[in-house]
N, C-alpha and C positions, 0 to 999 in steps of 0.2 A: 412178250416177256418183259416183266418189270426190271428196270435197271436201278431202282431206288429201293433200298431195304431199311427196315427198322427193326432192330434187335432188342427186345424187352429182356432185361436181365434181373434175375432175383437171386437171393442168397444160395440156396440149395436144400437138398433133402436126400435121405438115404433111399435106396431103391426099393426096400421093403422094411416092415416094422419088426425086424428080427436082429438078434445081436450081432451077427456076422456083418449084415449090411450097415447097421449104425456104426460099428467099429470102423469100417472102411470110410464112412463119411466123416466121422469125427477125426480120424487120422489125417485126413486131407484138410479139413477145416482148421483143426488146432495146430496144424504145422505151418499155416500161413503166418509169416512174421508181421503182417499188417494186423492180424487178429491177436497174436500173443507176441508182444514186444520183448521177449526174453532171448538172450543169446542161445542158439541152437545147442551148443555143447552142455548148457545148463537145462534147457527145456526138454529136449528130446528124451533123455533117460526117464524123466518124470512122466512125460506124455506116454511113452511106450510101455512104462511100467504101471504104476498104480492107476492112472487115469483110464487107459484103454483096456486094462484088465477087469476094472470094476464098473465104470460108468456106462459102457454100452448096454448091458442087460437092463439097467435101470431106465435108460432112455428108450430102449426098445419097448418096454412095458408102457411108457408114457405115449410113444408113438401109436400103439395099437389102440389106445383109448381114443384117438382122433382120426385114425385112418378111414378113408372113404372107400367105397366099392371101386372107384376109378383110380385110386392111388393116394399119394400123399396130398393133403389139402393144398399145400403151398404149389405143388406142381399143377394140380387140377385147376385152381383158381388163375394161375398165371397162363396156363394154356388157353383157358376160356377167354381171358382178357385179350390175348393175341388174336384169337379167332374173331371175336366181336369187333376189335379194332380193325381187322382186315376187312370186315364188312363195310365199315364206315369209311375207310380210306380208298377203296376201290382197287382195280387190277393194276393201276400205275405203280402202286407201291407194294412191296413184299414185306409182311409183318411176320416176324418169327419171335421165338423166346428161347432163352437158355438159363442155365444155372451156374453160378460161380463155382460151386462145389457139387460134384455128382453129375447126374445126367438130366437133360441133354447138355453136353458140355459147350462152353462158349466157343471153343476151336472148332468143334464139329459143325455147329450152326453157322458160324461165319464161313467156313469152307463150302457149306451147302448153299448159302445165299450167293456166294460168288460163283460157284458152278452153275447157278440158275440165271446168271447174267447181271447180278446187282454189282455195279461199279461205283455206286455211292451209298454209303451206309451210315444211318444215325444209330449210335450206341445209346441205349436208354436204360441206365440202372434205375429201378423203380424204388429209389430212396428219396423221399422228399428232403430230408436233412442230410447234409454232406458229412461223412465220417470217413477216415482213412481205411478203417476196418471193414467198410461196406462199399462205398462209391469207389474209392481209389483202388482197392484190390480187384474189383470187377473190371475196371478199365485197364489195370495192369495185366489181367488175364487176356483182355482183347489185344492189347499192344504186343504181348508175347506171341500170340497166334499170328498176328500180322507180320511180326518180325521174321517169321519162317517162310514168308511168301516172296517170290520174285516180283510178281505183279500185284500191287496193292490197290484196293479200292480207296476212293476218296472218303474221309471219315469225319463225322461231326459227333459231338457228344452232348447229351442232354444235361444241362446245369441242375443243380439242386433247386427245387421249386417250393421250398418251405413257406415262402411268403407270397407266392403267386396267387393272385386273386381267384384264378380257376381252382386251385387247390383248396383254399379256404372256403370258397363257395361249395365245392364238392362236399367237404367235411360238414359245413353247416347243414346242407340239405340232407345229407345222409343221416346226421345225427338227429335232426328234428323229425325226420321220417320214423326213425326207429324209436325215438322217445314217445312219439304219438301212439305207437302200437303197444307200449307196455301197459300193464294193468295197475300200475302205480306211477306216482310222480316222485323221481329221485330227489332226495335232499341235496345230493351233491353229484356233480360230474367229475370223474377222475380220468385224466389223459396219461396213460402209461406208455412210456417209450422204453425201447431196449436200453439197458444200461451200458456204460463204458467205464473203464478204470479212470479215476480222477486224474491220473497222470497224463492221459490223452488230452485233457483240457489244458493242463499246464504247458504241454508241448506245442499248443497252438492250434489244436483241432477245434473247429467251430461248432461241432455238433451240439453241445450243451446250449450255446447261445442261440442257435437256430431252433432247437426244440422249444425253448422259452418264447421265442418269436412267434412260432406257430400257435402255441397255446394262447398267447396274448391276442393275436388276430382272431382266433376262433371264439375266444371269450367275447370279444367285441362284436363279432357277427352274431352270436347267439344272444347276446344281451343278458348273460348270466355267468356266474363264476365257474371256471373250469380249473381245478387244481392239477398240478404236475407232479409226476413221480417217475421213477426209473425201476425197471425189472431185471430179472435174469443175472443176478450177481454171480460170480464164479471166482474162487480162490480167496486168498487172504487179503489182497490189495484193497485199498479204499476205493469205492465206486461212487459214481454220481449218485446224489440223493435228492430228495427223500426216496427211500426204497418203497416200491409198491406193496410188497407183502406186509412190511411193518405198518404202513399207512392204513391198509384195510383192517389190520387188527386194532389200531388205535382209534378209527372213526367212530365206533359205537360209543365209546367213552366220552367223545365230544359231541354226544347228542345227535349224531348222524345215523339214522335208522335205516335209510335206504340210499343206495348208490348205483350209479351206472358207470361202467368202465369202458372207455374207448381206447383204441391203440392206433393213434394217427400216424405214427412213424413206420408202420408195417403197411405195405400196399395190399397184402393178401393175407388171410388168416393161415396160421401155421401152428406148430407145436407151442410156441411161446404165447400165442393169444388164446388158443383153444383148450390147451391143458393147464398151462400156467395161470392164466387169468380166468377164463370161464369156469374151470373146474377147481383148481386149488385156491384161486382168489376168492371164489364164492365160499368155499369152506372156511377160510381164514376169517372172512367178514362175518358170516353167520355164527360161527363158533364164538366169536368175540361179542355177540349179542345183537348184531345187525338183524334186521327183519326182512329186507328185500334187496335182491342183488340182480343186476343185469349186465351182461357183456354185450356190448354193441359191435357186431361184426365189422370187419375192415371194409374198405371201398370194394375189394375183389373185382368182379366183372360187373358191377351194378351200373345202372344208368348214369349215376353221378360220376363213376370212374370213367365211363366211356366219353363223357363230355370233357372231363379233365384231360385225358390223354389225347383226345382228337385235337384239343386246343393247344396243348404243349407241343405235340409233334408238328401240327401245322405251322406253328411259329418257327420251330428249328429247321423245318424243311423249306422254308421261304428262299426262293431262288433256285431250287432244284426241281420244283414242280411247276408245270406250265400254269396251272390255275391255282394260285395260292388260296389255302384254306381260310375261310372266314371264322372268327371265333363263334362258338355255338353256345346256347344256353338251354336249360332244361325246357322242353316242349318244342324246340326248334327242329 
């Protein structure tokens, strides 16, 4: 029985692409004060009123556009990642996965891993760039679950890996592989990251700077320009820019006739990449006069992703495993 565990953590997803399921999911997600930094007394009436009365139906329709036979894309790809990583790490290590919001919950999977004999657990939020609204809240949920236990396992956490050579190499290899499969050569590469309110940056969140650093390193690795933008704006507050949707509508007027969009801040494809970028982003670009558009899928459970996660986890488990992992590269 493995006594070392690795828990891969992603954001979350509704149980089904219907209004009731999306309402439950959004209620949990948007009630997190790491996500919406507004006092509860002011925010909850707005959330429980106009937002949860109107937005779930619209979001459910969008989820139905991308839902897979096996379920939510984010859950399917995260589960597949855990399964393939388990094959690479072997029986000495127990690899599992959880969602910060929705199912399987972090508390349930931590309890299951401990019940199966894991006395040492690496918590691995799959967010390359650190943000309080993603990385920190995932770890908050882990610590809250552990706080309820009398006997706790030893814990390590995976640091942000926005500039890790393995991450940049995974992005480079994946991007070049996908570009080679296109039937056109894009005039521009656009790297779209999930947006955050500008206020998070002024409060000291490193997310914006880490996104910029990732794009600069990827640009150097590819040897070509990669433009940065931010998507998924919500509410009236000023958000990080430039905005992806506005950028896509403006590019044709700048003589950019073809574009490929990658989303390197997402470890797995989800509503924000498949519906917002691959569908609505395409419509925006073509309607503005663009001629060719491609969305490059996330790392998901690709060979590049497996090399990346195997290297990251091997490094973080040093001293816990008897035979420390050697870094691996494509083809090894």
